[in-house]
BALOBA-1460 file (C-alpha; in Angstrom, 3 decimals):
// residues 231
<rec num="1" residu="m" x="3.939" y="-9.376" z="14.280"/>
<rec num="2" residu="e" x="3.172" y="-5.695" z="13.902"/>
<rec num="3" residu="h" x="4.288" y="-4.291" z="10.615"/>
<rec num="4" residu="v" x="4.728" y="-6.403" z="7.542"/>
<rec num="5" residu="l" x="6.241" y="-4.796" z="4.024"/>
<rec num="6" residu="i" x="5.092" y="-6.604" z="1.122"/>
<rec num="7" residu="i" x="7.232" y="-5.984" z="-1.982"/>
<rec num="8" residu="t" x="5.426" y="-7.019" z="-5.146"/>
<rec num="9" residu="g" x="6.048" y="-6.825" z="-8.680"/>
<rec num="10" residu="g" x="4.589" y="-3.828" z="-10.248"/>
<rec num="11" residu="h" x="6.485" y="-0.619" z="-11.087"/>
<rec num="12" residu="l" x="8.868" y="0.261" z="-8.166"/>
<rec num="13" residu="n" x="11.271" y="3.414" z="-8.188"/>
<rec num="14" residu="m" x="14.255" y="1.993" z="-6.573"/>
<rec num="15" residu="e" x="15.780" y="5.052" z="-5.180"/>
<rec num="16" residu="f" x="12.368" y="5.987" z="-3.675"/>
<rec num="17" residu="a" x="11.990" y="2.691" z="-2.253"/>
<rec num="18" residu="e" x="15.351" y="2.505" z="-0.628"/>
<rec num="19" residu="n" x="14.679" y="6.108" z="1.071"/>
<rec num="20" residu="y" x="11.048" y="5.219" z="1.951"/>
<rec num="21" residu="r" x="12.119" y="1.908" z="3.591"/>
<rec num="22" residu="k" x="14.348" y="3.782" z="6.048"/>
<rec num="23" residu="t" x="11.408" y="5.644" z="7.303"/>
<rec num="24" residu="l" x="9.386" y="2.558" z="8.308"/>
<rec num="25" residu="s" x="9.845" y="0.166" z="11.293"/>
<rec num="26" residu="i" x="9.453" y="-3.277" z="9.690"/>
<rec num="27" residu="d" x="8.930" y="-6.685" z="11.542"/>
<rec num="28" residu="k" x="8.774" y="-8.825" z="8.492"/>
<rec num="29" residu="v" x="9.288" y="-8.540" z="4.711"/>
<rec num="30" residu="f" x="7.406" y="-10.582" z="2.095"/>
<rec num="31" residu="a" x="8.661" y="-10.711" z="-1.437"/>
<rec num="32" residu="v" x="5.997" y="-11.520" z="-4.133"/>
<rec num="33" residu="d" x="7.244" y="-12.948" z="-7.537"/>
<rec num="34" residu="k" x="9.046" y="-10.155" z="-9.303"/>
<rec num="35" residu="g" x="9.190" y="-8.431" z="-5.849"/>
<rec num="36" residu="l" x="12.159" y="-10.583" z="-5.035"/>
<rec num="37" residu="e" x="14.378" y="-8.712" z="-7.604"/>
<rec num="38" residu="y" x="13.432" y="-5.523" z="-6.060"/>
<rec num="39" residu="a" x="14.205" y="-7.045" z="-2.557"/>
<rec num="40" residu="d" x="17.497" y="-8.251" z="-3.724"/>
<rec num="41" residu="q" x="18.517" y="-4.979" z="-5.168"/>
<rec num="42" residu="m" x="17.655" y="-3.324" z="-1.844"/>
<rec num="43" residu="g" x="19.851" y="-6.001" z="-0.196"/>
<rec num="44" residu="i" x="16.741" y="-7.582" z="1.695"/>
<rec num="45" residu="i" x="16.589" y="-11.123" z="2.333"/>
<rec num="46" residu="p" x="12.852" y="-11.765" z="2.463"/>
<rec num="47" residu="d" x="11.241" y="-13.665" z="5.314"/>
<rec num="48" residu="y" x="8.595" y="-15.042" z="2.962"/>
<rec num="49" residu="l" x="8.934" y="-15.624" z="-0.861"/>
<rec num="50" residu="i" x="5.384" y="-15.959" z="-2.261"/>
<rec num="51" residu="g" x="4.026" y="-16.575" z="-5.788"/>
<rec num="52" residu="d" x="3.782" y="-18.532" z="-8.899"/>
<rec num="53" residu="f" x="7.078" y="-17.085" z="-9.906"/>
<rec num="54" residu="d" x="5.922" y="-16.437" z="-13.627"/>
<rec num="55" residu="t" x="7.639" y="-13.003" z="-13.734"/>
<rec num="56" residu="v" x="10.750" y="-13.307" z="-11.501"/>
<rec num="57" residu="d" x="14.267" y="-13.867" z="-12.902"/>
<rec num="58" residu="s" x="14.543" y="-17.505" z="-13.201"/>
<rec num="59" residu="k" x="18.402" y="-17.493" z="-12.261"/>
<rec num="60" residu="l" x="17.746" y="-15.344" z="-9.109"/>
<rec num="61" residu="l" x="14.746" y="-17.705" z="-8.016"/>
<rec num="62" residu="v" x="17.024" y="-20.803" z="-8.501"/>
<rec num="63" residu="q" x="19.796" y="-18.909" z="-6.494"/>
<rec num="64" residu="y" x="17.336" y="-18.376" z="-3.464"/>
<rec num="65" residu="e" x="15.937" y="-21.757" z="-3.824"/>
<rec num="66" residu="r" x="19.524" y="-23.373" z="-3.318"/>
<rec num="67" residu="r" x="20.209" y="-20.942" z="-0.373"/>
<rec num="68" residu="i" x="17.070" y="-21.960" z="1.392"/>
<rec num="69" residu="a" x="17.799" y="-25.654" z="0.587"/>
<rec num="70" residu="e" x="21.277" y="-25.380" z="2.234"/>
<rec num="71" residu="h" x="19.815" y="-23.427" z="5.136"/>
<rec num="72" residu="q" x="21.807" y="-20.447" z="4.396"/>
<rec num="73" residu="i" x="18.788" y="-18.103" z="4.678"/>
<rec num="74" residu="a" x="15.619" y="-18.654" z="6.819"/>
<rec num="75" residu="t" x="13.141" y="-17.694" z="4.032"/>
<rec num="76" residu="v" x="10.068" y="-19.583" z="3.694"/>
<rec num="77" residu="l" x="9.212" y="-20.162" z="0.017"/>
<rec num="78" residu="e" x="5.486" y="-20.635" z="-0.847"/>
<rec num="79" residu="r" x="4.967" y="-21.565" z="-4.363"/>
<rec num="80" residu="h" x="1.495" y="-21.227" z="-5.923"/>
<rec num="81" residu="p" x="0.046" y="-22.569" z="-9.434"/>
<rec num="82" residu="v" x="-0.226" y="-19.978" z="-12.211"/>
<rec num="83" residu="k" x="-3.791" y="-20.855" z="-12.488"/>
<rec num="84" residu="k" x="-5.418" y="-19.874" z="-9.114"/>
<rec num="85" residu="d" x="-8.214" y="-17.758" z="-7.518"/>
<rec num="86" residu="a" x="-6.163" y="-14.941" z="-6.121"/>
<rec num="87" residu="s" x="-3.245" y="-12.758" z="-7.335"/>
<rec num="88" residu="d" x="0.059" y="-13.292" z="-5.784"/>
<rec num="89" residu="t" x="-0.256" y="-9.914" z="-3.945"/>
<rec num="90" residu="e" x="-3.507" y="-11.029" z="-2.326"/>
<rec num="91" residu="l" x="-2.078" y="-14.418" z="-1.289"/>
<rec num="92" residu="a" x="0.845" y="-12.511" z="0.212"/>
<rec num="93" residu="l" x="-1.779" y="-10.340" z="2.095"/>
<rec num="94" residu="h" x="-3.452" y="-13.352" z="3.356"/>
<rec num="95" residu="m" x="-0.278" y="-14.833" z="4.609"/>
<rec num="96" residu="a" x="0.625" y="-11.531" z="6.559"/>
<rec num="97" residu="m" x="-2.729" y="-11.375" z="8.035"/>
<rec num="98" residu="s" x="-2.335" y="-15.031" z="9.248"/>
<rec num="99" residu="q" x="0.876" y="-14.126" z="10.691"/>
<rec num="100" residu="g" x="-0.845" y="-11.339" z="12.993"/>
<rec num="101" residu="a" x="0.154" y="-8.319" z="11.141"/>
<rec num="102" residu="k" x="-1.591" y="-5.302" z="12.399"/>
<rec num="103" residu="k" x="-0.029" y="-2.765" z="9.907"/>
<rec num="104" residu="i" x="0.875" y="-3.595" z="6.190"/>
<rec num="105" residu="t" x="2.771" y="-1.396" z="3.551"/>
<rec num="106" residu="i" x="2.734" y="-2.514" z="-0.126"/>
<rec num="107" residu="l" x="5.541" y="-1.431" z="-2.463"/>
<rec num="108" residu="g" x="5.351" y="-2.337" z="-6.126"/>
<rec num="109" residu="g" x="1.698" y="-2.530" z="-6.093"/>
<rec num="110" residu="t" x="1.007" y="0.108" z="-8.712"/>
<rec num="111" residu="g" x="2.240" y="0.454" z="-12.442"/>
<rec num="112" residu="s" x="0.896" y="0.362" z="-16.037"/>
<rec num="113" residu="r" x="-1.428" y="-2.460" z="-15.375"/>
<rec num="114" residu="l" x="-4.661" y="-0.804" z="-14.215"/>
<rec num="115" residu="d" x="-6.393" y="-4.123" z="-13.516"/>
<rec num="116" residu="h" x="-3.615" y="-5.030" z="-11.027"/>
<rec num="117" residu="v" x="-3.581" y="-1.560" z="-9.469"/>
<rec num="118" residu="f" x="-7.440" y="-1.660" z="-9.007"/>
<rec num="119" residu="a" x="-7.370" y="-5.297" z="-7.612"/>
<rec num="120" residu="n" x="-4.581" y="-4.057" z="-5.001"/>
<rec num="121" residu="i" x="-6.779" y="-1.067" z="-4.023"/>
<rec num="122" residu="g" x="-9.476" y="-3.795" z="-3.349"/>
<rec num="123" residu="l" x="-7.150" y="-5.405" z="-0.804"/>
<rec num="124" residu="l" x="-7.604" y="-2.203" z="1.341"/>
<rec num="125" residu="l" x="-11.252" y="-3.496" z="1.775"/>
<rec num="126" residu="q" x="-9.949" y="-6.986" z="2.936"/>
<rec num="127" residu="a" x="-7.511" y="-5.454" z="5.369"/>
<rec num="128" residu="e" x="-10.357" y="-3.190" z="6.764"/>
<rec num="129" residu="r" x="-12.465" y="-6.266" z="7.557"/>
<rec num="130" residu="e" x="-9.638" y="-7.648" z="9.628"/>
<rec num="131" residu="d" x="-8.966" y="-4.291" z="11.293"/>
<rec num="132" residu="i" x="-5.455" y="-3.948" z="9.680"/>
<rec num="133" residu="e" x="-3.982" y="-0.844" z="8.351"/>
<rec num="134" residu="l" x="-3.003" y="-1.172" z="4.748"/>
<rec num="135" residu="y" x="-0.820" y="1.284" z="2.779"/>
<rec num="136" residu="i" x="-0.224" y="1.213" z="-1.025"/>
<rec num="137" residu="v" x="2.768" y="3.339" z="-1.687"/>
<rec num="138" residu="d" x="4.932" y="4.449" z="-4.651"/>
<rec num="139" residu="e" x="7.188" y="7.675" z="-5.455"/>
<rec num="140" residu="c" x="3.967" y="9.590" z="-6.242"/>
<rec num="141" residu="n" x="1.122" y="8.217" z="-4.252"/>
<rec num="142" residu="r" x="0.344" y="6.878" z="-0.711"/>
<rec num="143" residu="i" x="-3.284" y="5.448" z="-0.446"/>
<rec num="144" residu="r" x="-5.399" y="4.282" z="2.399"/>
<rec num="145" residu="l" x="-8.814" y="3.597" z="3.388"/>
<rec num="146" residu="l" x="-10.967" y="5.451" z="5.532"/>
<rec num="147" residu="s" x="-14.369" y="3.903" z="6.671"/>
<rec num="148" residu="e" x="-17.041" y="3.991" z="9.540"/>
<rec num="149" residu="k" x="-15.972" y="0.474" z="10.763"/>
<rec num="150" residu="g" x="-12.302" y="0.897" z="10.636"/>
<rec num="151" residu="v" x="-10.010" y="4.161" z="10.614"/>
<rec num="152" residu="r" x="-12.376" y="7.234" z="10.243"/>
<rec num="153" residu="d" x="-10.282" y="9.939" z="11.706"/>
<rec num="154" residu="v" x="-6.802" y="10.812" z="10.096"/>
<rec num="155" residu="e" x="-4.321" y="13.646" z="10.628"/>
<rec num="156" residu="v" x="-1.587" y="14.418" z="7.999"/>
<rec num="157" residu="h" x="1.103" y="16.815" z="9.119"/>
<rec num="158" residu="c" x="2.190" y="18.937" z="6.582"/>
<rec num="159" residu="k" x="5.945" y="18.014" z="6.873"/>
<rec num="160" residu="e" x="4.932" y="14.413" z="6.634"/>
<rec num="161" residu="q" x="2.820" y="14.668" z="3.798"/>
<rec num="162" residu="h" x="3.495" y="12.216" z="0.813"/>
<rec num="163" residu="g" x="3.538" y="14.442" z="-2.073"/>
<rec num="164" residu="r" x="1.575" y="17.829" z="-2.658"/>
<rec num="165" residu="y" x="-2.140" y="17.087" z="-3.086"/>
<rec num="166" residu="i" x="-4.778" y="15.551" z="-0.871"/>
<rec num="167" residu="s" x="-7.725" y="13.624" z="-2.559"/>
<rec num="168" residu="l" x="-10.740" y="11.647" z="-1.087"/>
<rec num="169" residu="i" x="-12.334" y="9.112" z="-3.505"/>
<rec num="170" residu="p" x="-15.656" y="7.555" z="-2.370"/>
<rec num="171" residu="l" x="-15.838" y="3.806" z="-2.508"/>
<rec num="172" residu="t" x="-19.639" y="3.655" z="-1.468"/>
<rec num="173" residu="e" x="-22.365" y="5.360" z="-3.079"/>
<rec num="174" residu="r" x="-22.301" y="8.149" z="-0.495"/>
<rec num="175" residu="v" x="-19.934" y="9.116" z="2.212"/>
<rec num="176" residu="e" x="-21.643" y="11.311" z="4.921"/>
<rec num="177" residu="g" x="-20.460" y="13.669" z="7.553"/>
<rec num="178" residu="v" x="-17.008" y="14.402" z="5.982"/>
<rec num="179" residu="m" x="-15.124" y="16.977" z="7.858"/>
<rec num="180" residu="l" x="-12.047" y="18.251" z="6.237"/>
<rec num="181" residu="e" x="-9.834" y="20.875" z="8.086"/>
<rec num="182" residu="g" x="-6.425" y="22.618" z="7.513"/>
<rec num="183" residu="v" x="-6.760" y="22.599" z="3.611"/>
<rec num="184" residu="m" x="-7.255" y="25.011" z="0.892"/>
<rec num="185" residu="y" x="-10.879" y="23.606" z="0.544"/>
<rec num="186" residu="p" x="-12.455" y="22.509" z="3.787"/>
<rec num="187" residu="l" x="-15.640" y="20.529" z="4.466"/>
<rec num="188" residu="d" x="-18.135" y="20.705" z="7.144"/>
<rec num="189" residu="n" x="-20.224" y="17.778" z="7.643"/>
<rec num="190" residu="a" x="-20.540" y="17.134" z="3.796"/>
<rec num="191" residu="s" x="-21.845" y="14.195" z="1.865"/>
<rec num="192" residu="i" x="-19.609" y="13.117" z="-1.097"/>
<rec num="193" residu="y" x="-21.277" y="10.897" z="-3.757"/>
<rec num="194" residu="a" x="-19.497" y="8.132" z="-5.971"/>
<rec num="195" residu="g" x="-18.236" y="9.647" z="-9.101"/>
<rec num="196" residu="s" x="-17.808" y="12.984" z="-7.843"/>
<rec num="197" residu="s" x="-14.530" y="15.023" z="-8.327"/>
<rec num="198" residu="l" x="-15.390" y="17.594" z="-5.590"/>
<rec num="199" residu="t" x="-12.581" y="16.236" z="-3.166"/>
<rec num="200" residu="v" x="-9.736" y="15.873" z="-5.719"/>
<rec num="201" residu="s" x="-6.474" y="17.703" z="-5.643"/>
<rec num="202" residu="n" x="-6.905" y="19.620" z="-2.334"/>
<rec num="203" residu="q" x="-3.912" y="21.129" z="-0.386"/>
<rec num="204" residu="i" x="-2.860" y="21.399" z="3.004"/>
<rec num="205" residu="v" x="-2.582" y="25.036" z="3.958"/>
<rec num="206" residu="e" x="-1.898" y="24.560" z="7.725"/>
<rec num="207" residu="k" x="0.566" y="22.772" z="9.903"/>
<rec num="208" residu="k" x="-1.533" y="19.602" z="9.603"/>
<rec num="209" residu="m" x="-5.004" y="18.397" z="8.162"/>
<rec num="210" residu="r" x="-7.592" y="16.529" z="9.625"/>
<rec num="211" residu="v" x="-10.285" y="14.353" z="8.031"/>
<rec num="212" residu="t" x="-13.201" y="12.441" z="9.445"/>
<rec num="213" residu="l" x="-16.168" y="10.758" z="8.100"/>
<rec num="214" residu="e" x="-19.189" y="9.249" z="9.781"/>
<rec num="215" residu="k" x="-20.732" y="6.992" z="7.312"/>
<rec num="216" residu="g" x="-19.204" y="5.054" z="4.123"/>
<rec num="217" residu="k" x="-15.835" y="4.300" z="2.896"/>
<rec num="218" residu="m" x="-13.334" y="6.369" z="0.815"/>
<rec num="219" residu="l" x="-9.756" y="6.424" z="-0.127"/>
<rec num="220" residu="l" x="-7.353" y="8.857" z="1.142"/>
<rec num="221" residu="i" x="-4.557" y="9.550" z="-1.488"/>
<rec num="222" residu="e" x="-1.675" y="11.687" z="-0.775"/>
<rec num="223" residu="s" x="-0.104" y="12.503" z="-4.082"/>
<rec num="224" residu="s" x="2.243" y="14.520" z="-6.448"/>
<rec num="225" residu="d" x="2.804" y="14.907" z="-10.020"/>
<rec num="226" residu="s" x="6.450" y="14.104" z="-9.681"/>
<rec num="227" residu="w" x="8.857" y="12.452" z="-7.140"/>
<rec num="228" residu="d" x="10.718" y="15.487" z="-7.224"/>
<rec num="229" residu="t" x="8.346" y="17.148" z="-4.922"/>
<rec num="230" residu="h" x="9.516" y="14.598" z="-2.236"/>
<rec num="231" residu="k" x="13.320" y="15.288" z="-2.610"/>
């Protein structure tokens, strides 16, 4: 299995999700709790349905349970207790990794619950330890991890950029040897310290930008103020 799409239960702009899904080559789809509602609206029958199901529409869940029991669909349902030591999204990530995923995209992983957002961003670190590319995407943001032990060299072509801005957010106390080319504010072998806003809200000014690092971990966030910039 190469690329897994995880649809989870945070905020999801359905028009954006429909359009973005068409740009992806997906091998498996995992629906997480309320993410089943989003998958159903997009006409997707998930390969795996995971969660404690405390937020999904109960009637929709019963409908899928019946279809699974009657072998109308091949979805695998994995039910977890409400009281557990991992979020539903983390459990889905573990399942995707156990299935041999090499790349994972999460939709519905952001929203008003900042605790959930930060927890989901933390999943980038888990994926990195298993040498898996993980992207958290919504209509205004695409987030990935760059690190000395994983992906440390990334190019973003202007025509393929997700939004208008490029930001680098250190996750370690210091990120060293940062090279940033093709942007309004380039860097040459720079050190970026945790808590600094030096590398927030940059912009691509050439056909493509390139960012590399030598030591540390940081988020690469492509963003916009509004999805209107994507249309």
